[in-house]
N, C-alpha and C positions, 0 to 999 in steps of 0.2 A: 526691056525695062521691067516687065512683069516678072521675069526670071530673077532679076536682081532684087526686086521687091520681095519675092517669095524667099529668096536666099537670105536677105537681110532679116526678114521676119523669123526664119528658122534659127538664125544666129542669135537673135534677141531672145527667142524662146529657149534656146539651149543655155544661154548665159543666165537667164532668169531661173530656169530649172536648176542649173548648177548652183546658183547662189542660195536657192531655197533648200536644196539638198544639203548644202554645207551648213545652213542654219539649223536644219533638222538634225543633222549629225551632231552639231554643237549642243543642241537641246538634249539629245539622247546621251551624249557623253556626260553632260552635267548631271543628268538624272542618275546615271550609273555611278558617277563619283559620289553623289549624295548617298546612294544606297550603300556603297562601300564604306563611306565615312560612318554612317549609322551602324553598320555591321561591326566595324572596328570599335566604336564606342560601346556597343552592347557586349562584345567580347571582353573588352577591358573591364567593364563593370562586373561581368560574371567572374573573371579571373580575380578581381579584387575581393569579391564576396567569398569565393572559394578559399582564397588565401586567409582571409580573416577567420572563416569558420575553422580552418585547419589550425590556425594559431590558438584559437579558443579551446579546441579539443586537446591540443598539446598541453596547454596550461592546466586544463582539468585533469589530464592524465598525470601531470607532474604533481598536482595537488593531492591526487589520490595516492600516488607513490609516497609522497611526504607523510601523509596521514598514516599510511600503513607502517612506514618505518618508525614513526613516533609511537604507534601502538605496540609494536614489537619491542622497542626500547623500554617503554613503560612496563610492559609485561615482564621483561627480564629484570627490571629493577624491583618490581613488586613481588615477584615469585619468592625470593628468600624471606620477605616479611610474612607472606602467607604461610609458608612452611613453619616459621618460628611461632606464629599465632596458633597454628594447629597443634604444634608440640606442646605449647603452654596450656591450651585447652584440654589436651589429653592428660597432662599432669594435674590440672585442677580437678578434672573429673575423678581421677584416682584418689585425690585427697578428700573429695567430698563424699565418696562412696561410704566410708565408715560412718560419717555423720548422718547420712540419709538412713543407713541401716539402723543406727541408734534411735533415730526418730521413729522409724517404723516399729521397732521393738516396744517403744513407749506408748505409741498410739494404738497398737493392735489390741492390747487388753481393754482399752477404752471402747474401741469399736465393737469388740466381741461382747462386752458388757452391755453396750447400747443395743446391739442386735438382740441379745437375750431378753432385754426388757421390752423391746418394741414388738418382737415376734408374737407373744401371746396377745397383745393388744390388737395387732393386725388380724390375727386369727379370729378373735372375738368379734371384731368389726365385720369381718367377712361373713361369719356365721349369722350375725343379725341382719345383714343387708341381703343375703342370698334369698330368703323367703320373700322379701319385699320386691326384689328384682324379678323373681319368678312370677309373682302375682301381677306385676306391671306388664310382663311379657304376655301372659294369658289375656289380660284386659285388652291390650293392643291387638292381639290376634282376633278377639271377638269383634272389636270395632271394625277391623278390616273385612271380616266375613259379613257383617251386617251391611257395610257400605257396598260390597259386591252384590249383595242380594237386592239392594235398592236400584242398582244400575239396570237400564233396559237391556234386554237380550240383544245380542249382535248377530 
């Protein structure tokens, strides 16, 4: 009887251990499934973000290419106008040259006459101011020498 009791106890322990092991395995499997599910969600979010970034970069590249094409087309349309304006400016400059030369010829005697009248006045003014400036320079030199004499020796 003791043997059957011990055998029964061992069977009950084995069954209990087996059912606990099965529930432990079920818990581990559920945890693994949760981890895999979370990993798949993260991968999906990362893939979605990467795809959106790539689409935005492609749009930006397309916009850059469109802008560059527009600039090249505009440059091609404007270039003939620029060349025409430059040619007209050159023609205008050639037409204005005689007029400017004529004005210079008329103004030159006036400026020469003005210079001839002003030069003696400027020379006279300089001759009168020169002694005064020399006297002021000597005075300032004396003041500096006297100021240096008042300073204590170093």
